[in-house]
C-alpha positions in Angstrom: -18.8 -3.2 -32.7 -16.9 -4.8 -29.8 -15.2 -2.9 -27.0 -12.7 -4.6 -24.7 -13.9 -4.6 -21.1 -10.9 -2.4 -20.2 -12.5 0.5 -22.1 -16.0 0.3 -20.6 -17.6 2.0 -17.7 -19.8 -0.9 -16.5 -17.9 -1.4 -13.3 -15.6 0.9 -11.4 -12.8 -1.7 -11.6 -12.8 -1.5 -15.4 -13.3 2.3 -15.8 -10.3 4.2 -17.2 -9.3 7.4 -15.6 -11.2 9.6 -18.1 -14.5 7.7 -17.7 -17.3 9.1 -15.6 -19.7 6.5 -14.3 -23.2 7.7 -13.2 -25.2 5.7 -10.7 -28.8 6.1 -9.9 -29.7 7.2 -6.4 -31.1 4.5 -4.3 -34.6 5.7 -3.6 -36.2 4.3 -0.5 -39.7 3.8 -1.9 -40.5 2.0 -5.1 -44.0 3.5 -5.3 -42.9 7.0 -6.2 -45.5 9.5 -7.5 -44.7 11.3 -10.7 -44.3 14.6 -8.8 -41.6 13.1 -6.6 -39.8 11.7 -9.7 -39.8 15.2 -11.3 -38.2 16.6 -8.1 -35.6 13.7 -8.0 -34.8 14.3 -11.7 -34.1 18.0 -11.0 -32.0 17.3 -8.0 -30.1 14.5 -9.8 -29.6 16.7 -12.9 -28.0 19.5 -10.9 -25.7 17.2 -9.0 -24.7 15.4 -12.2 -24.0 18.7 -13.9 -21.7 19.8 -11.1 -19.8 16.5 -11.1 -19.5 16.5 -14.9 -18.0 20.0 -14.9 -15.7 19.2 -12.0 -14.3 15.9 -13.3 -14.3 16.8 -17.1 -14.7 13.3 -18.5 -14.0 12.2 -22.0 -16.7 9.5 -21.7 -20.0 9.4 -19.7 -22.0 6.3 -19.0 -25.6 6.4 -17.8 -28.9 4.5 -18.1 -31.3 5.2 -20.9 -33.9 7.8 -20.3 -36.3 5.9 -22.6 -38.7 3.2 -21.4 -37.9 -0.2 -22.9 -41.3 -1.8 -23.8 -39.6 -5.1 -24.5 -38.1 -5.2 -21.0 -40.5 -2.9 -19.1 -39.2 -4.1 -15.7 -35.8 -2.6 -16.6 -37.5 0.8 -17.0 -37.7 1.6 -13.3 -38.7 5.3 -12.7 -35.5 6.2 -10.9 -33.4 4.7 -13.8 -35.4 6.8 -16.3 -35.0 9.9 -14.2 -31.3 9.5 -13.9 -31.0 8.7 -17.6 -32.7 12.0 -18.4 -30.6 13.9 -15.9 -27.4 12.4 -17.4 -28.3 13.4 -20.9 -29.4 16.8 -19.9 -26.2 17.4 -18.0 -24.1 16.2 -21.1 -26.2 18.3 -23.5 -26.9 21.1 -23.4 -26.0 22.2 -19.9 -22.4 21.1 -19.3 -21.1 22.9 -22.4 -23.4 25.9 -22.1 -21.8 28.9 -20.4 -25.2 30.5 -19.8 -26.8 27.5 -18.2 -26.2 27.6 -14.4 -23.8 30.6 -14.4 -23.4 30.0 -10.6 -21.3 26.9 -11.5 -18.8 29.0 -13.5 -18.6 31.5 -10.7 -17.6 28.5 -8.5 -14.8 27.7 -11.0 -16.7 24.9 -12.8 -16.1 25.8 -16.4 -18.2 24.5 -19.2 -17.1 21.1 -20.6 -17.9 18.9 -23.6 -17.3 15.1 -23.4 -16.5 13.0 -26.4 -18.9 10.1 -26.0 -21.9 9.2 -24.0 -22.6 5.5 -23.4 -26.3 4.7 -22.9 -26.9 1.4 -21.1 -30.0 -0.6 -20.7 -29.9 -3.8 -22.8 -29.6 -4.6 -26.4 -32.4 -2.4 -27.8 -30.7 0.2 -30.1 -27.2 -1.1 -29.1 -24.2 0.0 -31.2 -21.5 -1.7 -29.1 -21.2 -4.8 -27.0 -18.8 -5.4 -24.1 -17.8 -8.9 -23.1 -18.1 -8.9 -19.3 -17.5 -12.6 -18.8 -14.5 -11.9 -16.5 -16.5 -9.4 -14.4 -20.0 -11.0 -14.2 -19.6 -12.1 -10.6 -18.7 -8.5 -9.6 -21.7 -7.2 -11.5 -24.0 -9.5 -9.6 -22.3 -8.7 -6.3 -22.8 -5.0 -6.9 -26.5 -5.5 -7.7 -27.0 -7.6 -4.6 -26.2 -4.5 -2.5 -29.8 -3.6 -3.1 -30.8 -6.0 -0.3 -34.3 -4.6 0.2 -35.2 -4.9 -3.5 -33.4 -8.2 -4.1 -34.2 -10.6 -1.3 -33.2 -13.8 -3.3 -29.5 -13.7 -4.3 -29.7 -17.0 -6.2 -32.6 -15.9 -8.3 -31.0 -12.6 -9.0 -27.7 -14.2 -10.1 -29.6 -16.5 -12.4 -31.6 -13.6 -13.9 -28.5 -11.5 -14.6 -26.7 -14.4 -16.1 -29.7 -15.1 -18.3 -29.9 -11.5 -19.5 -26.2 -11.1 -20.2 -26.1 -14.5 -21.9 -28.9 -13.4 -24.3 -27.1 -10.2 -25.0 -23.9 -12.1 -25.7 -25.7 -14.5 -28.0 -27.4 -11.6 -29.9 -23.9 -10.1 -30.3 -22.5 -13.3 -31.7 -20.3 -14.2 -28.7 -19.7 -17.9 -28.2 -21.7 -19.9 -25.7 -20.7 -19.4 -22.1 -20.0 -15.7 -22.5 -21.7 -12.7 -20.9 -22.1 -9.3 -22.4 -23.5 -5.8 -21.9 -25.0 -3.7 -24.7 -24.6 0.0 -25.0 -25.5 2.7 -27.4 -22.4 5.0 -28.0 -23.5 8.5 -28.8 -20.8 11.0 -30.1 -21.5 14.1 -28.0 -18.2 16.0 -28.5 
């Protein structure tokens, strides 16, 4: 199924008011031990849950918590941790009055979103978004990770290659770029 870019949460510029975009925290060390990842996941989960109850979105976008064995390099530990924290915040905690009762005492009432969009490539995708008009902005945003991406030209080529393959697998004409998401009805 195709979604117009105006309805997606891939970039802030295209996010409608009722979309909640989740970003992974920029961890300073790529060599994170499993213990540190568990700590990060808990911290991220709690902060996402607070944000979710505060902003009360109809749609949540986050990375997949599942490792993609076909594109293992896309399964960075911090992306997986944030994906798990996102899903745990969406369900069950955000809607569960008895989970984190301190949030309700702070005025953050339970909330249920309508959809959760899981990013991370074409594996298991249910929807595709034509991002041709925003590909340059996507690359620009990724290049903010200067310590991890020292070669901007190579990064741009890699992203264009990925999104071209996704567009082709979705049936878009040559010269188009696309993102793939799995839309999960969570409301």
